N, C-alpha and C positions, 0 to 999 in steps of 0.2 A: 504493500499501500504505500503510497505517495505521502508524506507528510511535508508541510511547510508553513512556517510561521513570519509573516512579514510584518517588521517592524519600522515604521516610518518617520523618520526624524522632520522634525520642521526648524528652517532657517530664516527666523527673521529680519527682514530687509525693509529699507525706507521705501522701496520702489515696489511695483506690481509683482515684478518676476524677477529672478536672481540674476545678477551680472557675473559675468564670467572672468574669472582673473586668470584662467589659463586653460589650454585646448589640450585633450588627451590625444595624442596621436597613435596611431595602430601599428605598433610593432612587435616583433616576436619577443618573447620572456620564457625561459623555462619553469619559470614558477606559475605565472598568472595568464599563459597564453596571450591573447593581444592587449591586455590591459596592463597600462604601466604604473608599476607601484608609485602610489602617493598622488596617481592622478585622482580627476572626479568622474563620475556620470551623473546624469540628470535621470533621476526618478519622478515622472511624469505620471500622476495620478488624473485620468481622463474621463470626462462624462458624454462625450459624444457632441459637445458644440464647437463650434469655431472659437479657437482658443490661438495665443501667441505666446512664443517662449523667446525671450530677449539672449540670444547667445552672447554676441558683441554689440557693441552701439550699432555698427552697419550688418548685423548680420541677424536675422530673423528666420523661427522655425514656425510655420503658421499650421496647425490642424484644422482640417475642414469639415471633417465627418469619417463615420464607419465606412470602411471600404466594404464590407459584406453583410449580410444578417446575421452571422455568428459572432460578430466582433471580433475577431481574431486579426484584424489589421485596421489601418488609420488610413486615409488618402490626407495629404499635405502638400508643401511647397517649401522651399529654401528661397528666401528673399535677401539678395546681397546688394547693397548700398554702394555703389562706387562714386569717383567723384563727379562724374557726369551722367550717369546710367543705373539702372537697377536692373539686376541679373534674378531670373525667376527660373527656378528649377522645380519640377513635380517631382514628388515622392511618397514612396506607402514606407508605414512603419508598422511594426509588428508589435503585437500584445503578446506577451508570454512573459514567464519571469526569469530570463536570461539576458545578460549582457549582448547587446546590439551594436554595431558600429553604422553611423551614419554620415557619408561623405560630404562635407562642406564645399571643399575643391578638391582639385587633384594632388595636394600636398596637405590637407587639412582634413580631419573628422573628428566626432565627437562619439562618444558612448553613451548609450541610454537606457533604459529600461521603462515599458511602457504597460500601466496596469488600468482595469477597469474600474471606475469609481462613481460615486453618486455626486462629487464635486470636482472641481479641477484644481489643482496646485502640482508646481512641481517644486522638487528637492534638488540641492545639489549633495551629491554623497561623496564622502572620500573614504572608502572601506577600510576600517582598522583593524578588524576581527573575522580573518578568514578560516573556514573552518571546512573540512570533510561531510558532506553529506551522502549517506550509503542507504541508496533504495533497491529494494529486492525485484528483480525485474521478472527472474523465473525462479519456481522451486518445486523440484520432482520428487517422485516416488522412491527414485533409485537414490537418491540422496544429493544428487548434483543441483547445481543453482546457478544463477548469475545476479550478480550485484553490481550496479552503475556506481560509479564514483564520481559528484560534483564537487567542486569547490565554491562554496557560496559566502557571502557576507552576511554580516549582522541583521541584514533587513529581508533575507531569504534570496537575494539575487545570485542567481548562477554566475559565476565571473568565469568560470573555468570547467568545461564536460572533460573530466579526465578519462575517460571511458568505462568498458566493461571489465570485471574480473569474474574468471569461472572457476567454481568449486566442485569437488566432490568428498565425499566423507569416508573416513577410515573405520577399521574395526570398531574404534572405541568413539565412533561418534563424532571426530574432529574433523573440521574443516580443513581442506587440502587444496592450494590454488594447481588448476590446472591448465592445459593451453583450451583454446575455441576447436582444434581437430580432437584432442581427447574428449570435450564434452560432446562435440558433435558424434563422435563416434560412439560414446555412451548411450546418446539417447536417437540411435538411427537403428533401423534392422538393415540387415545383409542378405541379398536373396542368393541363390545358386550360383549367379553368375558373378557374383562380387560386386553388384552396384549397389551404392548406398539407397535404401527407400526409406523414406520419413513418412509413409501413408498412414502408419499405424500410431502415430505421436498424434494424443487428442491435446487440443488449445482449449483450456477453459478459460473465459473471462471472468475475470475476478468481478463478485458483485458489487464490490467497494470501489473499485478503480478499474476503468475498462483497460488503462493502461498496463496493468499488471496482468501477465499470462503464468498461468501454473501449468506445466508440461508431465504428461502422465507417459512413462515408457513401459511400464508393464504393458505387455499383450493382454487381449481380450479373447473370451471364447470365441470357438468357431462359429456357433450360434448366439445371436443377441437377441434375448427374449424382448418381449414388445408389452407394454399394459396400454389397452386400446378401449376408451370411453365414451359414452354419449349421453346428455343429459335432455330432460323433456322441461322446456322454460315456458314459462307463462305467455300468452299468446303465440307464440312459434311452435310449439310441441315438440318432438322429437328432432335436436338437430343432428347433423351429418356427426358420426364418429371422428374423433381424434386420437393422438395416441403420444407418449413419451414426452410429457411434461407440456405439451400443448393447454389453450385454453378451450373448454368447453362452458358455455354459457354467456352471460352477456357482462356488458362492463359501461357503468355510465346510464344506463337505461333503465334504471330501477326495476328488474324483471326478476321475478322469484323461480327458482329451480325446484321443481316438483317432484323430479325424479331421477334416477339414475341406473346405467347399466355398466358395468366393469369385466373385462374378460384379459386374459392372457394369450398372447400369440410368440411361437417359435420359442417354446420354452425349451432349453437345453436338459431340464430335469422334470422329474413328475411332480404333480401340484398343482395347485390353484390360487384363485384369489377368493376371498370371502368379504362381505362388507355390509353395514348396516347406517341407517339413517335415524335421526331424529326428526320428527317431522310434528308441524304446528296441531295441536291438539291431543296428538297420539302419543306423544315422547318416542320413545327409543324404540324401532321396529324389530322384528327378530332378524338374524342374520340371514342373506340369501348368498349364493355365490356363482361365478366364472358365466356373467351376462343375464342374470335373472334381473328383475326387476325392484328397485328398493326405493320406496316414496307412494306417492298417488298419482293417479290420471283423472282429469274432469272432477276433482274437488277443492281446488283453488287452495290447495295447502301448501305451505311453503314447507322448504328443507331448512332445518336450521344447525345441523351439526352433520357430521359422519365418523367412521370409524372404518378401517381398511386394513386387511391383513393377508398375508401369503400363508397357502398351505403347503404340507408335504413337503419334498426336496426342496422346492422353490424357496420356500422359509429358511431353509438352511444354509442357501448361499446368496439369498438377496434380502434387501430391506424394501419396503415399498415408503416411499415419500408422497405427502399429498398435503396441499393448501389449498385455502378458499377465499374466494372474495365474498365476505359479509356486509351487508347493510349498514352503512354508516362508519364502518371500520376500515373497508379497502381489505386489500389482501392482509391477511394474517400469515403468521409464521409457518413452517412446513411442522407437521404430524409425522409420525412414523410410525408403522406396524401396530395399528391399532390402537393408537392415541385420538383422543376426540379433536376433530377440528371443526370450528365454527362457534357458537354461541349458544348458552342455554340460560333458562331463564329470564332473556333479554326480549324476546319475540322479533327477532330480527332474521330476516330471510337470507339464504345463501343465493347468490346470483352468479357465481362461475367456481371452476374447480381445474387444478393441474395435477396430474399425478405423474411417478416417473419411479422407475427401478435404478436400484443402485447396488453396485455389487456387496455383499455382506461387510460390514465396517467400512465401508467407503463413506467420502465426504459428503454430508447432506449438501442439496443443492443451494441451501440459505441459510437463514437466521432460523433456530427452532425455538427461540426463548417464550413465544405466545402463540401457539395454535389454536387455543380455545378461550374462550372470554366467557366467563359465567357470571350470573346475577351476585353482585358484591351484598357481603353480611359485615354488620357490625356487632362485633363479641365483646361483651364486659363482665366484669365480676366484682363485686365489692366487699370489704371488710368490716364486718356488722359486730357492734358492742356484744359481747358475750359469745358470740358465734364465731368469729374469726372470718377467714375467707369463705366465702359461697360459692357455689359451684357456678360456672359461668353460664350465662343465657346469651341471647341474641334477639336483634332485629324486633324491638318492641316489647320484649318480655320482661317483667319485674324483677328488677334484683336489688333486696333489703328486705325489711319487714313493714308490714302494715298493722297498726292495733297493737303493736307491742312497746311502744317507746323506747325502741332500739335505734341507739344513733348509727349513723354510717360514718365510717372513721379513715376509708383510703377506697381508691377506685382504680381498677385498671382496664381501660379500653384497645380494643385492637381492631382492623379490618382483615376480613377472609376474603378471598377469590375475587379480587379487584380487578375490572377488566382496565384501567388507566394506571398509569403512576402516578404515584402520591402515597399518602397517610393519613393521620390523625393525629391531633395535639390537644390536649386538655390542661387546665389547670382548675385547682379547688381553693375556695376562700376556709382557712380553715380557724376554730375557735385559738385565740390568742397569737396567731401567725399574720392573719389577715391572707391575700391573696398571694399563692406560690407561685413560682417558677413554673412556666410552661414543661410539659413532659409529652414523648409520643411514643405511640405504638407500641402500647403493652407495658409501658414503665409505671411506676406505683405513684400516684398523685395524693397525697394525705400522711398521715402518720399511723404507726402501728406502736401499740404499747402506751402509748400516752395518754390514753382515755380522752382525745380531743375530739369534737365532731367536725364533720364538714357542715358546712351552712349554704354554700353556693357553688356552682360549677360554671365553668365556660368550655364548649368543644368547638374544634375546628377542625374541617378537611383541609388537606394542603395538596399542593400540585396539580395536576390534571384531573383527578378525583374532586376537586373544589371546584371544577370549570362544569364538572357534569352532574355532581350531586349534590343537595343539601344535606346537612345532618341536623335532625330533629330533636329534642330530648326534653324530657320534662321531670320535677322532682315531687316527692311526697314530703312537705313540711310540716314541721312540729306545730300544732293548733291551726294551720292553714290547709292541710290535705293535699291535695294535687293540685299543683298549680298549672299554669298553662304552659302551652309548649313554648319552648326558646329554639334559636336555630342561629348556624352559622356563626359560634364566637358569643352570641347575647348570654347574658348572666341568667342564669337557672336557681331560685332559690330565696334567701335572705339575707339583708346585710345588717349590721348594727343594731339587730333585734335578740340575740342570743338562742336563736332556733334552731333546731338540729337537722339535718336531712335525714329521712327515713326509709328512703328508696329511690329508685330512677327508673326510666324509661328512656332507651334510645333506640333510634333507627336513620334509616336512608332513606332519601326520597330523591326520585330523578328531578335534576335541575329546572324549577320553575312550577313543578308539581304541587299539588294541594298538601296543604298542611294534614297530619293526623289529627289535628283538633283545634282548638282555640287556641289564638297566639298573643292575647290583649294583657294577660299578666302572669309572666312567667317568674317575676321577681319582684320581692318587695323591699323598699328601702325608704324610707324618710330622708328628706333634704336634710345635710350636715350643715351645723354651724360651728364653725371656727372661730375661737375667741383667742384675740392677742391682748397681752398686757403690757400696749402703749396706746398712746392717745393719737388721733389721725395727724394732728399737729407735729408731734413727737416722728411719727412718720414722714412728714412732709420736711423736715428738718433735715433727716438724714439723709432724703433723696436729693437736695439741692446740693449736697455736700461730694455728690458724685458725677455733678454737671449732664444733667437729664437733656437730651436733644428733641427737636419739633423740627417740622416743616411747615409749619403754621404760617412762619414769615418769609417764605421762601420768595416770594416776589416783592418784598417791602426794600424801600433803599436802605443802605447801610453804610456807616460815615466813619472817617477815621480823620484824626486831630491833622492839619497839614503839617506843623512844625515838625512832626515826627516821620515825615514820608519823603522822601529823595524820588521825585518823578522825571522820569524821560523817555524819550522813544524807543519803543520795543514792538516786539509781537511774540505769538505763539505757533507752535505746532498745530498744521492741520491734517497730518498724516495719523495713521494710526502708530506706526511704529517706524520710528525715523532715526537713519545715523547723523551725528554732529560729527565735523570732519575736522582736521586741523590746517587742509587746506581744501581749494574749490575744485576738486578732481574725484571721479568715481574710481579710486583705489583701494584695494580691500588693506593695504597698510597705513590708512591715513584717517580709520574710524576712532573718534576719542570716545563714544560712549553713544547707547541708543536710547530715545526717548520716548516717551507717549504723547497722544493727541492731549493738547492743552497746555504743555510744557511753557514756561514763559522766560523771557531772555530780554536783554539790552541791545538793539540795533546799534552797530557800529558804522556802518557802510551798508545801504540797501543797493547798491547797485555795481556789485563785483563781478568779473567777466570769467565763466571758468568752463567746465565740461558740459555739455550741452545733454541736456534729460528733460524728457516729453516736449520735445521741440523748442527748447528756452537753454541760453546759456548765462541766465541770471542767477546769481547766488547772493545771500547776505552775509556780509561778516557781524557777528555776534559776539555778546558776551554773556556766557553761561556758568555760572557756580565758578567766577572767578577765572575761566578760562577763555580767551580769543579762540573761535569756533567759526565754520561754515556750515551752512545747509542751504539746499538749494529753493528756489523760489517757489517751484510746484508745489513743496511738503510743509511751507511754514508762510505767516504773514508778518509783513512789518509796518502797520497801519495802527498799533495800538500805543496809548499812554502807560506806562508801564508805573507803578509805585512802591519804593522800596523800603520796608521799616527799618528806621535809624535807633530805634531804643531795645533792650533786652525783650520787654514784655510791651506788645502793641494792643491795644481794645480796640475792637469794633464795635461802634455802637449805634442803637436803634435811630437816635435823633444827634442832631448837630450841638451836643451837650455832653459835657463831662459827667453829668449825673444821669444819663439814659441807660437804659438795660444795655448790657453788655452781649451781643450776639455771639462774639469769638476771643478768643487772644491767640496771638501768635508770636513767633520768636523774631529776634534781628535777623534781618537780609531777607526775610520773607518777601516775595513779589505778589503783587495783585493787578489787576487791570483798573485803571482809574477810568470810570466811566464821567466824572464831571469835577473839573477843579475850579473852589469857588469860595476863595477868602481862606477863613480858618479852618473849615472842616472841606473834604474830598471826599466825593462820593465813590465808593469801590465797589467790584463786584466779589461776592465771599461766597456763593453757592446756597444749595436749597436747607442745609441743615444748620442749625443754629441752636443755640441755648435757650434753654424754656426758661418763661419768667414764672414764679412760685404759684401764681394764680394758675396758670397752663397745668402745672404739674399737680395742682391740689384736685382738680376737676377731675381728671384721670385715675388718680390716686383714691378718690372718697367712691367705695362701692354702691353707697345709697343713690348715686346717681343713676347706675344700670341695673340695681335690681329687678326692678318692676317693669324694664322695659322689654318688650318680646323679642328684640333680636340681640341687645347688649347684654341679656342673662346667660347668653353661650360664653363670656366669658369666664362664668364660673362653673361651667360644666366639667364632671371629672372626666376627663382624657383617657382614662384607662379603660373606659367601658365603650365595648363594640357597638356601633350603631345597626350592623345587620343590612346596612345599604346594599342594593345589588350593585354588580360590576355595570350593568347596562344604565343605571342611575346616574352613576360615577362618571362614565364615558360619555353620557350625554350633558352632563355639564362641562366637560373637557373639552367638547367640538369647539375647534377655534383656538385651542390655549397653546397654540406653538409646540414646543417638544413633549408636551405631556398629553398631546390628544391620543386617547384610545388607551391610557396608562390605567384606567381604573382596577385592573387586576393586580398592578404592583401596588396599589396603594392598600387593595385588601390582603396580601401577602404581607407586607410590610406590616400592617396592624395586627394582624394573626399573629406573625413571629416576634413580635417585641410587645402586645398587649396594649396598641394604642390605638386611639380612636381613629377609622380609616378617613372619617370626612374631615375631623381635625387634620391629619397629615396631608390631606389634598389639599385644603385652604391654607396652611404651612407654607406648601409648596410654592403655591399661585402666589402670595405674596411675596415671597424669596427670590423668585425668579421672574418677577413681571409678568403674570400668565405665561409662563414657559418660555419668554424670549431673551433671557439674559444672556450675557456672555458664558459664564459657568455653566448655565442648563442646556445651551445648546451644543456644548462641548468645545474644550479647549486642547490644543496640543501641547503635551508635557512627558519629554523624555522619549519623544518617539512614538507616544499611543494618545489617541483621542480620549479625555477624561470627560467627566461629567460631575457637577455638584449641586443638589438641588435644594439642600438646606443652607447653602454658605459655611458650612462646616470647616472652620480654619481659614476663613476669609477676614481680615482686617480690614479696617477704615482706612489704613495706609499700605494696604496690599490686597487690594479684592479679588484680584483674578490670579497672581501667581500664588498667593498663599492656599488660594482655595481649591488651584490646579494640583498643588504640591500635596495638600490633603489627600484630594482624589485620587491620585497616582498612587499614593500609599495603600490607600484602603483599597485598591483592584475596581474602581467604579468607572469600567469600559463600556459601559452601556447604561442608557437612561433608567432602565430597570434596577441595575446592579446599584445606581445612585439613590434611586427612592427607596428602596429595601434597605441596602447599607447604609444610608444617611439617618434611618429611621433609630438605629441605635445609639446616636448621639443622642438624641431626646430623649429614649426609653434611658439609658445608662446615666447622662447628667442629670435629669430634671425628674422624667417620671419614675426612676428607678431609685432616686435619691443616691446615686452615688457621684457625690460631689464634696469638696472640702467642707462643707458643712453637715452632711450627711442629712441632707433636707429633701422630703419628697415635695416634689412641685406639679402635683397632677392637675391644674387649672390653667388657662391663659393668664388669671390674675396673679396668681400665685407666680407662674414663670416671670412676668415683667416685674413683679415689684416684690416677691419673696417676703409676706410678710411676717414669717417665721424667724428668718434670720436677723431681721429689725428686732425683734421683741426680743431674741437671745443674747446677740450680741450689741444691741444697741448703735449699728450700723448698718448701712445697705450693702447686700454682698450677693454674689452669684444670681444677677439677674440675665434673662437671655438677650434684651434689647435695650439700648439707650433712649431709644424711640419712646417717648410718652404716650404715644396712641399707639403703639404694637397691640396690645390685646385686643383694642377697640375695633380694627383695622382686621383682625383675623375673623371676627362672628361673620362677616356679610356672607360669605363663601357658604359657611356651615348652616346660616339659616336658610340659604337658598336652596339647599339640597334637602334640608327639613322641610321644606314649602313643597319640593317634588315630593319626598319621599318620608314620610313623618316617623321617627324612631323615638326611645325614650331617652329622655334627656334627664341626667343625675345630675343634682348642682350641689355645689359646695359654698357656703356664703361665709366671706370673712367679716370679722365684726371686732371694731378697736375699741379699746378702754372709753 
């Protein structure tokens, strides 16, 4: 099987495309073929549009579109600008994983690799880590094999194809290198005349990789047996017979198989074939054999499964393999020698079948992991006061006791006969401990030998099972009896009432199917009130000490005293990532620093002539951080008035008064854009986020402003309680939300994994990512990988993208799904789980923002999720909107100050 992992590095440049510093010439090398050590090649990620690659100032590679439907080549042209003319040459470039050479002129060429991508990008790559990659080309029963050896770089690009190596194996099964002639001799038959005859060598295409060939050199019996079969199909009747692995039936037409006939032909041994089918309403029929009909005709009954066996001597020398195409599942894996193939208990029709004979012990024609899919079952047992572990029950039966006042103390739950990948997770609320961590697939949740009662439970399916089934459960609670059914992670039982669970019922229902009973009241809990031993005014004073921020004044004017500001002509960077240089030339050795958009500087000369870029030779001579540097006019501006702070700490104020509110304080030499110079006070641009006034902070800090508001009360919702909202509802809300569109299941999976309300996770992510459009959300190249960060984990005010990308890379968040699920652990661990310096659980939006427990305990503000005073209030809109689409139970915790 061929395997390759491509790691793509990004080179940040000030221009749209890389500029070549040197050209790689095609010369012979004993180590790296045509590639010169120390040279570069172009890694082109191509998406099919017309694109331009700047090779040099006067040389361009223009890609115009795919050369064929299979996208194995791209049409293009080389455009060379001479002093008085332009030379254009049509070319075709290859799409593969190898290093290719493209001639620019008779004496000059470049090396490139072009790969299919969903977006266009060009990287300059200088290979630094060359390794041998070995691919098994052929593997034979007689112990011989062929391996292909390539020299690849850190991006998976084949730098040199070193050739094929031929092997045999000795008596100790050790590999020995042999010649090609010796290999050919070992894998060919020689007739009486001495002529090599390779007609008996069977080439079997690998199922996983059509480029991998397995060669069987053992001779076959003189007579090759055949299995012949025909099926009776809905609307068509009996189809023409086929044999030896060919399909009988239909595919993509939703037609049921109703009967089948199977027989053997050209058998070299005595014996035959027997088979039986599982038929709608009838179950398993009796065995029939050798061409007899199994199934029905004229009754419109579907076949659902089949078992096939060889008999007599044939069974000693051959295995019979068969696989079926089942409704909703497609082709299942191969069954063998009487195993069941199809479905059972799911009412799914068989639509097609393939049958093949294989010499006894030979390789299966494909995967044999899952030939039969059966109706899944949920199995559970409980540990009961005075009784211990009860016998396991399943599928809605009661485990526990009723009318005996016996507490449940622990539970184990597992799935059986699952038709899809996945499992089951669950956690219990235990007397004295609260909610325990999730466990899964038969593990114990609860206690044993401690006399602790279970008070509530949450159960969830995982993986593909969660996409196809709902899990329902209800409990018998002390003093309340049987409560209503909960589903998919909802709480069942009581909390805060000291009531024991006495029994439980659990069952699986196909996704979207009817609940087994009422779902109105599965859980009983009164709203909690948390009392804090500080006054609201105490809390306000503590919060003002940590400089809370607001965007309330984003558009308001801001002023600084002109006596503390040195104003001069300047500009700002307009490109996204721009090189500042020590001279006005486009050399690789004169780059002083790379800066981002918005960087400010002093303009020393706005009319410097230098190298041409984007059709202009105009450069700016500037002063940046005390250095005299140059930047091209296409990437920067020179029409601003810039102010520089001349004191150690300069206050930016709301009004032209030294007693007015301070929006921000900056250090000496900080640069501003000066919008207006007017006497003693200059108006400056300071950004959207500014210091909040105490009255602003008090409004958001005071919970009584929000408790009775239908929407704002979601600030006090317990975020550890799942909503049970469906994937479809979440996806409905996520339509048009950038990278987050269609990610409803990711939020459900993250919520299930970490015990976090999935609607809150979605709301949190939408706010952090600007509705799925932020740079970190859409993906950032870091260390050669595209990484995603949906919660701003690791991002700092002064390092938002780089630091957030670094964290995402370290956490392995290489897909939006990974970032959603993985990032949720940060919220769970540090806030909802209480794994922070103060060991304080913050399980509401209000507590995450203000953390009243830390203020009351330590007399200071600490471990707060955001500096924005309106953060909690801004989160609730999404939660409220989803609640209006699909109402769910909301559990509230109200804070009360002294």
